C-alpha positions as CSV (number, residue, x, y, z in Angstrom):
1,M,14.2,30.6,7.2
2,L,12.6,31.0,3.8
3,Q,8.8,31.0,3.6
4,A,6.4,31.5,0.7
5,W,3.8,34.2,1.2
6,L,0.7,34.8,-1.0
7,S,-0.5,38.3,-0.2
8,A,-3.1,38.6,-3.0
9,P,-4.0,36.8,-6.3
10,R,-0.8,36.1,-8.2
11,A,1.2,38.1,-5.6
12,L,3.6,35.3,-4.4
13,S,6.9,36.1,-2.8
14,L,9.6,34.6,-0.5
15,R,10.3,36.2,2.8
16,D,12.9,35.6,5.5
17,V,11.3,34.9,8.9
18,P,12.4,33.3,12.2
19,V,12.1,29.6,12.6
20,P,8.9,29.0,14.7
21,E,8.8,27.7,18.2
22,P,6.0,25.3,19.2
23,A,3.4,26.3,21.7
24,P,1.9,23.6,24.0
25,G,0.4,20.8,21.9
26,E,2.0,22.1,18.7
27,V,4.7,20.5,16.4
28,V,7.3,22.3,14.3
29,V,8.3,20.4,11.2
30,K,11.4,20.7,9.1
31,V,9.9,20.4,5.6
32,R,11.6,17.9,3.4
33,L,9.3,18.1,0.4
34,A,6.1,19.9,-0.5
35,L,3.7,19.3,-3.4
36,T,1.8,21.8,-5.5
37,C,-1.9,21.1,-6.1
38,G,-5.0,22.4,-7.8
39,T,-6.4,24.0,-4.6
40,D,-3.2,26.0,-4.2
41,L,-3.4,27.0,-7.9
42,K,-7.0,28.2,-7.5
43,T,-6.0,30.1,-4.4
44,Y,-3.1,31.7,-6.3
45,R,-5.3,32.7,-9.2
46,R,-8.4,34.1,-7.4
47,G,-8.3,33.4,-3.6
48,H,-10.2,30.7,-1.8
49,A,-13.5,30.7,0.0
50,K,-12.1,28.8,3.0
51,L,-8.4,29.6,3.0
52,P,-6.9,33.0,3.8
53,F,-4.1,34.7,1.9
54,G,-0.7,34.5,3.6
55,L,0.9,31.2,4.5
56,F,0.9,29.0,1.3
57,G,0.9,25.3,0.6
58,H,-0.7,22.4,2.5
59,E,0.7,19.1,1.1
60,G,4.1,17.9,2.3
61,A,6.4,15.6,4.3
62,G,9.1,16.4,6.7
63,E,10.7,15.6,10.0
64,V,9.8,16.7,13.5
65,A,12.1,19.5,14.5
66,A,10.5,20.4,17.9
67,V,7.4,19.5,19.9
68,G,5.5,21.6,22.4
69,A,4.6,20.8,25.9
70,G,2.2,17.8,26.2
71,V,3.2,16.2,22.9
72,S,4.3,12.6,23.7
73,H,3.3,10.6,20.6
74,L,5.9,12.3,18.3
75,Q,9.7,12.5,18.6
76,V,12.2,14.9,17.3
77,G,13.8,13.5,14.1
78,Q,10.7,11.4,13.2
79,R,9.7,11.5,9.5
80,I,6.1,12.4,9.1
81,T,3.3,13.7,6.9
82,W,0.2,15.5,8.0
83,L,-3.3,16.6,7.0
84,P,-4.1,20.3,7.0
85,T,-7.2,20.1,9.1
86,A,-8.8,18.1,11.9
87,P,-12.5,18.0,13.1
88,C,-13.4,19.8,16.3
89,G,-15.4,16.8,17.5
90,E,-18.1,19.0,19.1
91,C,-20.2,20.6,16.3
92,F,-23.5,19.1,15.2
93,T,-21.9,17.4,12.1
94,C,-19.1,15.9,14.2
95,R,-21.7,14.6,16.7
96,R,-23.3,12.8,13.8
97,G,-20.0,11.3,12.7
98,R,-19.7,13.4,9.6
99,F,-16.2,14.6,10.5
100,N,-15.2,15.7,7.0
101,L,-18.1,18.2,7.2
102,C,-17.1,19.7,10.6
103,R,-18.4,23.2,10.8
104,N,-15.1,24.4,12.4
105,L,-12.6,22.6,10.1
106,F,-10.9,25.8,8.8
107,E,-10.5,27.7,12.0
108,S,-7.4,25.6,12.7
109,V,-5.9,24.9,9.3
110,V,-2.2,24.1,8.7
111,L,-0.8,26.1,5.9
112,G,2.8,27.0,4.9
113,S,4.3,23.8,3.5
114,Y,6.2,26.0,0.9
115,A,8.8,26.9,3.5
116,E,11.8,25.4,5.4
117,Y,9.7,24.9,8.6
118,L,6.1,25.0,9.4
119,T,3.9,24.8,12.6
120,I,1.3,22.1,13.0
121,N,-1.4,23.4,15.4
122,A,-2.4,21.4,18.4
123,R,-5.8,20.2,17.0
124,V,-4.1,18.7,13.9
125,A,-1.0,17.5,15.8
126,K,-3.2,15.4,18.1
127,V,-4.9,13.2,15.4
128,H,-3.6,14.0,11.9
129,V,0.1,13.6,11.9
130,F,1.3,10.2,10.6
131,P,4.8,8.6,10.8
132,L,6.2,7.7,7.3
133,E,7.1,4.1,8.0
134,G,8.1,2.4,4.8
135,L,7.3,5.4,2.6
136,S,9.4,7.9,0.8
137,D,8.9,11.6,1.4
138,L,7.4,11.9,-2.0
139,R,4.8,9.1,-1.6
140,G,4.1,10.3,1.9
141,A,3.2,13.8,0.7
142,F,0.4,12.3,-1.4
143,V,-1.6,11.3,1.6
144,E,-3.8,14.4,1.7
145,P,-4.9,14.4,-1.9
146,L,-5.3,10.7,-2.1
147,A,-7.4,10.7,1.1
148,C,-9.8,13.1,-0.6
149,V,-10.1,10.7,-3.6
150,L,-10.6,7.7,-1.4
151,H,-13.3,9.5,0.5
152,A,-15.2,9.9,-2.8
153,W,-14.7,6.3,-3.7
154,R,-16.1,5.1,-0.4
155,M,-19.3,7.1,-1.3
156,L,-19.3,5.6,-4.9
157,E,-19.1,2.0,-3.7
158,P,-18.3,0.6,-7.2
159,L,-18.6,-3.0,-8.1
160,P,-15.5,-4.7,-9.8
161,G,-15.9,-4.3,-13.5
162,S,-17.9,-1.0,-13.3
163,R,-17.5,1.2,-16.3
164,V,-16.0,4.5,-15.2
165,C,-15.7,7.7,-17.2
166,I,-13.2,10.3,-15.8
167,L,-13.6,13.9,-17.1
168,G,-10.3,15.7,-16.8
169,T,-6.6,15.1,-16.9
170,G,-5.2,16.9,-13.9
171,A,-3.5,15.4,-10.9
172,M,-6.7,14.5,-9.1
173,A,-8.2,12.9,-12.2
174,Y,-5.2,10.7,-12.5
175,L,-5.5,9.7,-8.8
176,H,-9.2,8.8,-9.5
177,L,-7.9,6.7,-12.5
178,M,-5.4,4.9,-10.3
179,E,-8.1,4.1,-7.7
180,A,-10.6,3.0,-10.3
181,R,-7.9,0.6,-11.7
182,A,-7.1,-0.6,-8.2
183,R,-10.8,-1.5,-7.7
184,G,-11.0,-3.5,-10.9
185,C,-13.0,-1.0,-12.9
186,T,-12.7,-0.3,-16.6
187,T,-11.9,3.3,-17.4
188,V,-12.3,5.9,-20.1
189,V,-10.5,9.2,-19.6
190,V,-11.8,12.3,-21.4
191,G,-9.5,15.4,-21.8
192,R,-8.3,18.1,-24.1
193,R,-4.5,17.7,-24.3
194,P,-3.1,14.8,-26.3
195,E,0.0,14.4,-24.0
196,R,-2.3,14.2,-20.9
197,L,-4.5,11.6,-22.6
198,A,-1.3,9.6,-23.5
199,L,-0.3,9.6,-19.8
200,A,-3.8,8.3,-18.9
201,Q,-3.2,5.4,-21.2
202,E,0.2,4.7,-19.7
203,L,-1.5,4.7,-16.3
204,G,-3.9,2.0,-17.4
205,A,-7.0,3.7,-18.9
206,E,-8.6,1.2,-21.3
207,A,-9.6,4.1,-23.6
208,T,-9.2,7.9,-23.9
209,L,-11.2,10.5,-25.7
210,P,-10.8,14.1,-26.5
211,F,-13.9,16.2,-25.4
212,E,-14.6,16.8,-29.1
213,Q,-15.3,13.1,-29.6
214,L,-17.7,12.4,-26.7
215,E,-20.2,10.9,-29.1
216,R,-18.0,7.8,-29.1
217,L,-18.5,7.3,-25.4
218,P,-21.7,5.1,-25.5
219,A,-19.9,2.6,-27.7
220,L,-17.0,2.4,-25.3
221,T,-19.2,2.0,-22.3
222,D,-22.0,-0.2,-23.6
223,G,-24.5,2.7,-23.6
224,G,-23.2,4.8,-20.7
225,A,-20.8,4.9,-17.8
226,D,-21.8,3.3,-14.4
227,I,-19.8,6.0,-12.8
228,V,-18.9,9.5,-14.1
229,V,-16.2,11.5,-12.3
230,E,-16.1,15.2,-12.9
231,A,-12.5,16.3,-12.2
232,T,-12.1,19.6,-14.1
233,G,-13.8,22.2,-11.9
234,A,-15.5,23.7,-15.0
235,K,-19.2,24.6,-14.9
236,T,-19.8,23.3,-18.5
237,V,-18.4,19.9,-17.5
238,W,-20.4,19.7,-14.3
239,E,-23.5,20.2,-16.5
240,L,-22.3,17.7,-19.1
241,A,-21.4,14.9,-16.6
242,P,-24.9,13.5,-15.9
243,S,-25.6,13.1,-19.6
244,L,-22.8,10.5,-19.8
245,A,-24.1,8.2,-17.2
246,A,-26.0,5.0,-17.8
247,P,-29.5,4.6,-16.4
248,G,-29.0,3.9,-12.7
249,G,-25.5,5.4,-12.8
250,K,-23.7,7.6,-10.3
251,V,-22.2,11.0,-11.1
252,L,-19.5,12.4,-8.8
253,L,-19.1,16.1,-9.0
254,Y,-15.6,16.2,-7.4
255,S,-13.9,19.4,-8.4
256,G,-15.3,22.5,-6.8
257,L,-16.6,25.6,-8.7
258,A,-16.2,29.2,-7.7
259,K,-18.2,30.4,-4.8
260,G,-21.8,31.3,-5.7
261,E,-21.8,29.4,-9.0
262,T,-24.9,27.4,-10.0
263,V,-25.4,24.7,-12.5
264,G,-28.3,23.2,-14.4
265,V,-29.1,19.5,-14.8
266,L,-31.6,17.8,-17.1
267,A,-34.4,16.8,-14.7
268,E,-35.8,14.2,-17.0
269,R,-32.7,12.1,-17.0
270,W,-32.1,12.6,-13.3
271,H,-35.6,11.4,-12.4
272,Y,-36.5,8.8,-15.0
273,D,-33.1,7.2,-15.3
274,E,-32.6,7.3,-11.5
275,L,-29.2,8.9,-11.5
276,T,-27.4,9.4,-8.2
277,I,-25.5,12.7,-8.2
278,L,-22.9,13.0,-5.5
279,G,-20.8,15.8,-4.0
280,S,-17.6,14.8,-2.2
281,F,-15.6,17.0,0.1
282,H,-12.4,16.5,2.1
283,F,-11.5,13.4,4.1
284,T,-11.7,11.6,7.4
285,T,-9.0,10.0,9.5
286,Q,-9.9,6.6,8.1
287,D,-9.5,7.9,4.5
288,A,-6.0,9.0,5.4
289,L,-5.1,5.6,6.9
290,N,-6.5,4.0,3.7
291,A,-4.4,6.4,1.6
292,L,-1.2,5.3,3.6
293,Q,-2.0,1.7,2.8
294,R,-2.6,2.5,-0.9
295,L,0.7,4.4,-1.1
296,R,2.6,1.4,0.3
297,Q,1.5,-0.5,-2.9
298,P,4.2,0.0,-5.6
299,E,1.7,-0.6,-8.3
300,F,0.0,2.7,-7.3
301,P,2.4,4.9,-9.4
302,V,1.9,8.4,-7.9
303,E,5.5,9.4,-8.9
304,R,4.3,9.5,-12.5
305,L,2.4,12.7,-11.7
306,I,5.5,14.7,-10.8
307,T,6.5,17.1,-13.6
308,D,9.7,18.2,-11.9
309,T,11.5,18.7,-8.6
310,R,12.4,22.3,-7.9
311,P,14.0,24.2,-5.0
312,L,12.0,26.4,-2.7
313,N,13.6,29.5,-4.1
314,E,11.9,28.8,-7.5
315,I,8.4,28.7,-6.0
316,V,7.3,31.9,-7.7
317,Q,8.4,30.6,-11.1
318,V,6.7,27.2,-10.5
319,F,3.3,28.9,-9.9
320,E,3.8,31.1,-12.9
321,Q,4.3,27.9,-15.0
322,L,1.3,26.2,-13.4
323,D,-0.8,29.3,-14.1
324,K,0.1,28.9,-17.8
325,G,-0.9,25.2,-17.8
326,E,2.7,24.0,-17.8
327,G,3.1,20.8,-15.7
328,I,0.8,18.6,-13.6
329,K,2.3,18.6,-10.1
330,Y,5.7,19.8,-8.8
331,A,7.7,18.6,-5.9
332,I,9.3,21.5,-4.0
333,V,12.4,20.7,-1.9
334,P,13.7,23.3,0.5
């Protein structure tokens, strides 16, 4: 079978390897569709603090090709999607119910969706494989990124009508926009590229602004946003985000920075305006189930985020394009 292999930053290739056989508890999936994402692009560009080089890709949908001994809840031929991790259930954060912060999440991560087949390890196969009933492969493959977004919105707890400012126009920013709209919030999207801001308007943003015109934001939000979502992964924008919140507002620092990076925040505003500054990471099983429900709603238009559908044998060219800023999200079909 064909399998993408990332051996070092920007060193992506395809290799021919045997189709895997499942060990006890494991599931082998025939990949029907995989999605590119910002995490994969960061890994491609510079590596990742939690993910090793080697097997590449973690969003996808497929069908069960084989199951290992002891797997009875999945059947060969069943269409599924999966999450790349599952909590251990035993560490101190798991014992406190903070399963997305499990200390052992990345010891059993499922990678390799840019391939014809991949193996889902026993820990993930037990709890984080979901049948795709009533969902297309494409919509099903959005479960993992959308679960991350919904986890953040459970933390934000917005009221209907909240004024939301979203900083960024990548795929995750658009998912935040869709969720804000689904919750009855009014939205302003801030970005740099006119065509990306135009898409935000098409997806329902009440207003859009280039970063160069941020002085207009107070007028658009009646003095400041109730919720500010940072979705660029840029240090300057992390430091900018709290200044855009209304007194009593919440600031979500969603997109991660490089390992070891630090940021500065104006303490006066944080303290005297009683800002809540939140980090958000990963997902829980409930977030994934909520994502499946959202994706069954046709008015949640995730298909609009797909720049193109490309065959697996073009995966190197796809990441070269993403590296140059060409496209939002690609569907890769073996």
